[in-house]
ZABAGU-30732 format. One record per residue: residue in three letters; chain; x, y, z of N, C-alpha, C in turn. Coordinates in nm, 3 decimals, decimal comma. Layout:
BEGIN
+-----+---+---------+---------+---------+---------+---------+---------+---------+---------+---------+
:   r : c :     n.x :     n.y :     n.z :    ca.x :    ca.y :    ca.z :     c.x :     c.y :     c.z :
+-----+---+---------+---------+---------+---------+---------+---------+---------+---------+---------+
: ALA : A :       X :       Y :       Z :       X :       Y :       Z :       X :       Y :       Z :
...
+-----+---+---------+---------+---------+---------+---------+---------+---------+---------+---------+
//
This chain:
BEGIN
+-----+---+---------+---------+---------+---------+---------+---------+---------+---------+---------+
:   r : c :     n.x :     n.y :     n.z :    ca.x :    ca.y :    ca.z :     c.x :     c.y :     c.z :
+-----+---+---------+---------+---------+---------+---------+---------+---------+---------+---------+
: UNK : A :   2,427 :   7,072 :  14,479 :   2,447 :   7,175 :  14,378 :   2,476 :   7,106 :  14,245 :
: UNK : A :   2,408 :   7,151 :  14,140 :   2,428 :   7,091 :  14,009 :   2,555 :   7,144 :  13,945 :
: UNK : A :   2,601 :   7,072 :  13,843 :   2,718 :   7,117 :  13,766 :   2,690 :   7,255 :  13,708 :
: UNK : A :   2,569 :   7,274 :  13,658 :   2,532 :   7,404 :  13,601 :   2,546 :   7,515 :  13,705 :
: UNK : A :   2,502 :   7,491 :  13,826 :   2,511 :   7,593 :  13,931 :   2,656 :   7,619 :  13,969 :
: UNK : A :   2,736 :   7,514 :  13,980 :   2,874 :   7,534 :  14,022 :   2,959 :   7,601 :  13,915 :
: UNK : A :   2,922 :   7,590 :  13,790 :   3,000 :   7,650 :  13,682 :   2,944 :   7,783 :  13,633 :
: UNK : A :   2,829 :   7,824 :  13,686 :   2,764 :   7,943 :  13,632 :   2,849 :   8,068 :  13,644 :
: UNK : A :   2,938 :   8,075 :  13,743 :   3,021 :   8,193 :  13,758 :   3,125 :   8,204 :  13,646 :
: UNK : A :   3,149 :   8,096 :  13,573 :   3,246 :   8,097 :  13,464 :   3,181 :   8,125 :  13,329 :
: UNK : A :   3,052 :   8,140 :  13,326 :   2,981 :   8,163 :  13,201 :   2,947 :   8,311 :  13,192 :
: UNK : A :   3,011 :   8,377 :  13,100 :   3,006 :   8,522 :  13,095 :   2,936 :   8,570 :  12,968 :
: UNK : A :   2,827 :   8,647 :  12,982 :   2,766 :   8,704 :  12,862 :   2,852 :   8,817 :  12,809 :
: UNK : A :   2,879 :   8,814 :  12,680 :   2,954 :   8,921 :  12,613 :   2,886 :   8,947 :  12,481 :
: UNK : A :   2,799 :   9,045 :  12,474 :   2,723 :   9,067 :  12,351 :   2,636 :   8,946 :  12,330 :
: UNK : A :   2,668 :   8,867 :  12,230 :   2,604 :   8,737 :  12,216 :   2,665 :   8,647 :  12,322 :
: UNK : A :   2,582 :   8,572 :  12,390 :   2,628 :   8,490 :  12,501 :   2,736 :   8,393 :  12,457 :
: UNK : A :   2,844 :   8,388 :  12,531 :   2,952 :   8,292 :  12,507 :   3,003 :   8,240 :  12,641 :
: UNK : A :   3,045 :   8,117 :  12,641 :   3,099 :   8,056 :  12,762 :   3,250 :   8,072 :  12,765 :
: UNK : A :   3,303 :   8,079 :  12,886 :   3,448 :   8,077 :  12,902 :   3,496 :   7,936 :  12,864 :
: UNK : A :   3,604 :   7,924 :  12,789 :   3,652 :   7,792 :  12,746 :   3,675 :   7,694 :  12,860 :
: UNK : A :   3,731 :   7,741 :  12,973 :   3,755 :   7,650 :  13,085 :   3,625 :   7,592 :  13,139 :
: UNK : A :   3,517 :   7,670 :  13,137 :   3,387 :   7,619 :  13,183 :   3,337 :   7,511 :  13,088 :
: UNK : A :   3,356 :   7,531 :  12,958 :   3,314 :   7,430 :  12,860 :   3,390 :   7,301 :  12,884 :
: UNK : A :   3,520 :   7,312 :  12,904 :   3,603 :   7,193 :  12,928 :   3,552 :   7,118 :  13,051 :
: UNK : A :   3,527 :   7,191 :  13,161 :   3,478 :   7,126 :  13,283 :   3,342 :   7,062 :  13,263 :
: UNK : A :   3,256 :   7,126 :  13,188 :   3,123 :   7,070 :  13,163 :   3,134 :   6,941 :  13,084 :
: UNK : A :   3,225 :   6,935 :  12,987 :   3,243 :   6,813 :  12,909 :   3,301 :   6,702 :  12,996 :
: UNK : A :   3,396 :   6,736 :  13,081 :   3,454 :   6,636 :  13,172 :   3,345 :   6,578 :  13,262 :
: UNK : A :   3,261 :   6,666 :  13,321 :   3,154 :   6,617 :  13,408 :   3,050 :   6,537 :  13,330 :
: UNK : A :   3,012 :   6,585 :  13,213 :   2,907 :   6,518 :  13,135 :   2,954 :   6,384 :  13,080 :
: UNK : A :   3,082 :   6,374 :  13,047 :   3,134 :   6,250 :  12,986 :   3,188 :   6,151 :  13,088 :
: UNK : A :   3,236 :   6,203 :  13,199 :   3,301 :   6,116 :  13,297 :   3,443 :   6,077 :  13,257 :
: UNK : A :   3,496 :   6,140 :  13,155 :   3,632 :   6,110 :  13,107 :   3,726 :   6,219 :  13,159 :
: UNK : A :   3,834 :   6,181 :  13,229 :   3,928 :   6,281 :  13,280 :   3,991 :   6,362 :  13,167 :
: UNK : A :   4,023 :   6,487 :  13,197 :   4,077 :   6,576 :  13,095 :   4,208 :   6,522 :  13,036 :
: UNK : A :   4,289 :   6,455 :  13,117 :   4,414 :   6,398 :  13,067 :   4,390 :   6,295 :  12,958 :
: UNK : A :   4,284 :   6,217 :  12,971 :   4,251 :   6,118 :  12,869 :   4,194 :   6,185 :  12,745 :
: UNK : A :   4,112 :   6,289 :  12,764 :   4,056 :   6,359 :  12,649 :   4,168 :   6,418 :  12,565 :
: UNK : A :   4,267 :   6,476 :  12,631 :   4,377 :   6,541 :  12,560 :   4,487 :   6,444 :  12,519 :
: UNK : A :   4,475 :   6,319 :  12,559 :   4,576 :   6,219 :  12,529 :   4,558 :   6,158 :  12,391 :
: UNK : A :   4,612 :   6,037 :  12,375 :   4,610 :   5,971 :  12,245 :   4,513 :   5,853 :  12,240 :
: UNK : A :   4,437 :   5,833 :  12,347 :   4,345 :   5,719 :  12,355 :   4,243 :   5,718 :  12,243 :
: UNK : A :   4,201 :   5,598 :  12,204 :   4,105 :   5,581 :  12,095 :   3,981 :   5,504 :  12,138 :
: UNK : A :   3,963 :   5,485 :  12,269 :   3,842 :   5,418 :  12,317 :   3,721 :   5,504 :  12,281 :
: UNK : A :   3,607 :   5,442 :  12,252 :   3,490 :   5,521 :  12,211 :   3,453 :   5,634 :  12,306 :
: UNK : A :   3,458 :   5,608 :  12,438 :   3,420 :   5,713 :  12,532 :   3,519 :   5,830 :  12,530 :
: UNK : A :   3,647 :   5,802 :  12,504 :   3,748 :   5,908 :  12,495 :   3,728 :   5,987 :  12,366 :
: UNK : A :   3,709 :   5,916 :  12,255 :   3,682 :   5,984 :  12,128 :   3,559 :   6,073 :  12,139 :
: UNK : A :   3,454 :   6,020 :  12,203 :   3,330 :   6,095 :  12,217 :   3,352 :   6,224 :  12,295 :
: UNK : A :   3,423 :   6,214 :  12,406 :   3,449 :   6,333 :  12,486 :   3,534 :   6,434 :  12,410 :
: UNK : A :   3,632 :   6,385 :  12,337 :   3,721 :   6,473 :  12,257 :   3,640 :   6,544 :  12,149 :
: UNK : A :   3,557 :   6,469 :  12,077 :   3,476 :   6,529 :  11,970 :   3,378 :   6,630 :  12,027 :
: UNK : A :   3,313 :   6,593 :  12,138 :   3,216 :   6,683 :  12,200 :   3,286 :   6,810 :  12,249 :
: UNK : A :   3,404 :   6,796 :  12,309 :   3,476 :   6,912 :  12,358 :   3,509 :   7,008 :  12,243 :
: UNK : A :   3,559 :   6,954 :  12,133 :   3,593 :   7,039 :  12,019 :   3,470 :   7,110 :  11,966 :
: UNK : A :   3,363 :   7,037 :  11,950 :   3,239 :   7,095 :  11,898 :   3,188 :   7,205 :  11,990 :
: UNK : A :   3,184 :   7,178 :  12,120 :   3,130 :   7,273 :  12,215 :   3,221 :   7,393 :  12,238 :
: UNK : A :   3,352 :   7,371 :  12,234 :   3,444 :   7,486 :  12,246 :   3,423 :   7,582 :  12,130 :
: UNK : A :   3,402 :   7,527 :  12,013 :   3,383 :   7,614 :  11,896 :   3,247 :   7,682 :  11,898 :
: UNK : A :   3,142 :   7,610 :  11,939 :   3,008 :   7,667 :  11,930 :   2,970 :   7,751 :  12,052 :
: UNK : A :   3,027 :   7,723 :  12,169 :   2,988 :   7,796 :  12,290 :   3,086 :   7,905 :  12,332 :
: UNK : A :   3,206 :   7,905 :  12,278 :   3,305 :   8,007 :  12,316 :   3,347 :   8,084 :  12,191 :
: UNK : A :   3,435 :   8,176 :  12,208 :   3,484 :   8,257 :  12,097 :   3,616 :   8,204 :  12,041 :
: UNK : A :   3,651 :   8,082 :  12,067 :   3,779 :   8,027 :  12,022 :   3,779 :   8,002 :  11,872 :
: UNK : A :   3,892 :   8,028 :  11,810 :   3,912 :   7,994 :  11,668 :   3,944 :   7,846 :  11,660 :
: UNK : A :   3,944 :   7,791 :  11,538 :   3,976 :   7,649 :  11,523 :   4,116 :   7,616 :  11,573 :
: UNK : A :   4,219 :   7,695 :  11,542 :   4,351 :   7,662 :  11,598 :   4,352 :   7,665 :  11,752 :
: UNK : A :   4,277 :   7,759 :  11,812 :   4,270 :   7,764 :  11,958 :   4,196 :   7,643 :  12,013 :
: UNK : A :   4,090 :   7,600 :  11,946 :   4,018 :   7,480 :  11,986 :   4,112 :   7,361 :  11,982 :
: UNK : A :   4,186 :   7,347 :  11,874 :   4,279 :   7,235 :  11,859 :   4,383 :   7,236 :  11,971 :
: UNK : A :   4,433 :   7,352 :  12,008 :   4,531 :   7,360 :  12,117 :   4,471 :   7,320 :  12,250 :
: UNK : A :   4,343 :   7,352 :  12,272 :   4,276 :   7,314 :  12,398 :   4,249 :   7,164 :  12,404 :
: UNK : A :   4,212 :   7,108 :  12,290 :   4,173 :   6,966 :  12,288 :   4,296 :   6,876 :  12,287 :
: UNK : A :   4,392 :   6,906 :  12,203 :   4,512 :   6,822 :  12,190 :   4,636 :   6,911 :  12,192 :
: UNK : A :   4,675 :   6,964 :  12,310 :   4,783 :   7,062 :  12,315 :   4,917 :   7,009 :  12,265 :
: UNK : A :   4,939 :   6,879 :  12,273 :   5,067 :   6,823 :  12,229 :   5,052 :   6,741 :  12,103 :
: UNK : A :   4,935 :   6,748 :  12,042 :   4,909 :   6,666 :  11,924 :   4,933 :   6,742 :  11,796 :
: UNK : A :   4,930 :   6,666 :  11,688 :   4,946 :   6,726 :  11,557 :   4,814 :   6,721 :  11,482 :
: UNK : A :   4,706 :   6,694 :  11,554 :   4,578 :   6,667 :  11,490 :   4,490 :   6,788 :  11,471 :
: UNK : A :   4,544 :   6,904 :  11,434 :   4,458 :   7,020 :  11,414 :   4,351 :   6,994 :  11,309 :
: UNK : A :   4,387 :   6,927 :  11,201 :   4,286 :   6,901 :  11,098 :   4,180 :   6,804 :  11,149 :
: UNK : A :   4,219 :   6,709 :  11,234 :   4,119 :   6,616 :  11,288 :   4,026 :   6,686 :  11,385 :
: UNK : A :   4,075 :   6,784 :  11,460 :   3,989 :   6,860 :  11,550 :   3,886 :   6,939 :  11,470 :
: UNK : A :   3,927 :   6,995 :  11,358 :   3,836 :   7,070 :  11,275 :   3,727 :   6,979 :  11,218 :
: UNK : A :   3,756 :   6,852 :  11,198 :   3,657 :   6,756 :  11,147 :   3,562 :   6,707 :  11,254 :
: UNK : A :   3,591 :   6,729 :  11,381 :   3,508 :   6,675 :  11,488 :   3,363 :   6,722 :  11,483 :
: UNK : A :   3,335 :   6,848 :  11,451 :   3,193 :   6,886 :  11,439 :   3,120 :   6,807 :  11,331 :
: UNK : A :   3,193 :   6,766 :  11,226 :   3,131 :   6,681 :  11,124 :   3,086 :   6,550 :  11,186 :
: UNK : A :   3,163 :   6,499 :  11,282 :   3,125 :   6,375 :  11,349 :   2,996 :   6,394 :  11,428 :
: UNK : A :   2,980 :   6,509 :  11,493 :   2,858 :   6,537 :  11,569 :   2,739 :   6,544 :  11,474 :
: UNK : A :   2,756 :   6,614 :  11,363 :   2,648 :   6,625 :  11,265 :   2,613 :   6,489 :  11,205 :
: UNK : A :   2,714 :   6,408 :  11,178 :   2,691 :   6,274 :  11,125 :   2,612 :   6,191 :  11,227 :
: UNK : A :   2,645 :   6,204 :  11,355 :   2,571 :   6,131 :  11,459 :   2,425 :   6,175 :  11,462 :
: UNK : A :   2,401 :   6,304 :  11,444 :   2,262 :   6,353 :  11,441 :   2,186 :   6,291 :  11,323 :
: UNK : A :   2,253 :   6,283 :  11,209 :   2,189 :   6,224 :  11,091 :   2,165 :   6,075 :  11,113 :
: UNK : A :   2,261 :   6,006 :  11,171 :   2,249 :   5,862 :  11,193 :   2,142 :   5,828 :  11,294 :
: UNK : A :   2,115 :   5,921 :  11,385 :   2,015 :   5,894 :  11,490 :   1,879 :   5,859 :  11,430 :
: UNK : A :   1,849 :   5,914 :  11,313 :   1,721 :   5,887 :  11,251 :   1,730 :   5,794 :  11,131 :
: UNK : A :   1,848 :   5,738 :  11,106 :   1,867 :   5,654 :  10,988 :   1,885 :   5,507 :  11,028 :
: UNK : A :   1,853 :   5,420 :  10,936 :   1,872 :   5,277 :  10,960 :   2,016 :   5,235 :  10,935 :
: UNK : A :   2,083 :   5,305 :  10,845 :   2,217 :   5,266 :  10,804 :   2,318 :   5,370 :  10,850 :
: UNK : A :   2,425 :   5,325 :  10,915 :   2,529 :   5,415 :  10,963 :   2,660 :   5,385 :  10,891 :
: UNK : A :   2,744 :   5,488 :  10,884 :   2,873 :   5,473 :  10,816 :   2,984 :   5,461 :  10,918 :
: UNK : A :   3,093 :   5,394 :  10,880 :   3,211 :   5,385 :  10,964 :   3,212 :   5,260 :  11,049 :
: UNK : A :   3,321 :   5,247 :  11,126 :   3,337 :   5,131 :  11,212 :   3,240 :   5,137 :  11,328 :
: UNK : A :   3,219 :   5,022 :  11,391 :   3,132 :   5,018 :  11,509 :   3,183 :   5,112 :  11,618 :
: UNK : A :   3,316 :   5,115 :  11,636 :   3,375 :   5,201 :  11,739 :   3,345 :   5,348 :  11,711 :
: UNK : A :   3,359 :   5,390 :  11,586 :   3,332 :   5,529 :  11,552 :   3,183 :   5,563 :  11,563 :
: UNK : A :   3,095 :   5,470 :  11,524 :   2,952 :   5,494 :  11,539 :   2,916 :   5,510 :  11,687 :
: UNK : A :   2,971 :   5,422 :  11,768 :   2,946 :   5,429 :  11,912 :   2,998 :   5,561 :  11,969 :
: UNK : A :   3,116 :   5,601 :  11,928 :   3,174 :   5,727 :  11,976 :   3,090 :   5,846 :  11,930 :
: UNK : A :   3,041 :   5,843 :  11,808 :   2,958 :   5,953 :  11,760 :   2,829 :   5,964 :  11,840 :
: UNK : A :   2,767 :   5,849 :  11,870 :   2,644 :   5,851 :  11,951 :   2,672 :   5,907 :  12,090 :
: UNK : A :   2,783 :   5,863 :  12,150 :   2,818 :   5,913 :  12,283 :   2,850 :   6,062 :  12,280 :
: UNK : A :   2,919 :   6,107 :  12,176 :   2,951 :   6,249 :  12,164 :   2,824 :   6,331 :  12,154 :
: UNK : A :   2,728 :   6,283 :  12,078 :   2,601 :   6,353 :  12,065 :   2,530 :   6,361 :  12,200 :
: UNK : A :   2,536 :   6,255 :  12,279 :   2,475 :   6,257 :  12,413 :   2,544 :   6,359 :  12,502 :
: UNK : A :   2,677 :   6,366 :  12,497 :   2,752 :   6,463 :  12,578 :   2,713 :   6,605 :  12,537 :
: UNK : A :   2,710 :   6,629 :  12,405 :   2,671 :   6,762 :  12,355 :   2,532 :   6,797 :  12,405 :
: UNK : A :   2,439 :   6,702 :  12,399 :   2,304 :   6,728 :  12,447 :   2,300 :   6,763 :  12,595 :
: UNK : A :   2,378 :   6,692 :  12,677 :   2,382 :   6,721 :  12,820 :   2,435 :   6,862 :  12,846 :
: UNK : A :   2,546 :   6,895 :  12,782 :   2,607 :   7,026 :  12,806 :   2,518 :   7,137 :  12,753 :
: UNK : A :   2,462 :   7,120 :  12,635 :   2,372 :   7,223 :  12,582 :   2,249 :   7,239 :  12,672 :
: UNK : A :   2,201 :   7,130 :  12,730 :   2,090 :   7,138 :  12,824 :   2,127 :   7,218 :  12,948 :
: UNK : A :   2,248 :   7,196 :  12,999 :   2,295 :   7,272 :  13,116 :   2,306 :   7,420 :  13,083 :
: UNK : A :   2,355 :   7,449 :  12,963 :   2,368 :   7,589 :  12,922 :   2,230 :   7,653 :  12,912 :
: UNK : A :   2,134 :   7,582 :  12,852 :   1,998 :   7,637 :  12,843 :   1,940 :   7,662 :  12,982 :
: UNK : A :   1,966 :   7,569 :  13,074 :   1,920 :   7,585 :  13,212 :   1,978 :   7,712 :  13,275 :
: UNK : A :   2,107 :   7,734 :  13,254 :   2,171 :   7,854 :  13,309 :   2,118 :   7,982 :  13,246 :
: UNK : A :   2,097 :   7,977 :  13,115 :   2,049 :   8,097 :  13,047 :   1,905 :   8,129 :  13,088 :
: UNK : A :   1,830 :   8,028 :  13,125 :   1,691 :   8,050 :  13,167 :   1,682 :   8,092 :  13,314 :
: UNK : A :   1,797 :   8,099 :  13,379 :   1,798 :   8,142 :  13,519 :   1,799 :   8,028 :  13,617 :
: UNK : A :   1,817 :   7,905 :  13,570 :   1,817 :   7,790 :  13,659 :   1,939 :   7,781 :  13,745 :
: UNK : A :   2,045 :   7,855 :  13,712 :   2,168 :   7,848 :  13,791 :   2,178 :   7,964 :  13,888 :
: UNK : A :   2,077 :   8,045 :  13,898 :   2,083 :   8,161 :  13,986 :   2,074 :   8,122 :  14,132 :
+-----+---+---------+---------+---------+---------+---------+---------+---------+---------+---------+
//
């Protein structure tokens, strides 16, 4: 059984299709391979940053959560609400860098942005599969 099939019961259409936040979190954990405790922790390893950025981006775009609610889901004990709001910018920057010769920021941040973009692509692909009836 695929991740998409096992999580399909948590994806609820409401007017415009939106995912339940817990399903988004689980999809990011499965797609990234990073445990939720590390995503919500203080780690700065590229794979942890990538999962955190992807989770924030996907929670905002796939669910009905507000930015403060997204921040609470991503870093419940953190003070980084403003950094969570900036995470979608990191995803967009990674998309721009994918086609550019020159990238901005440290090697660690570039690597994390690329990984975050890959996670977002995996989860969005799973969502498209479910919406097309692949999880039935």
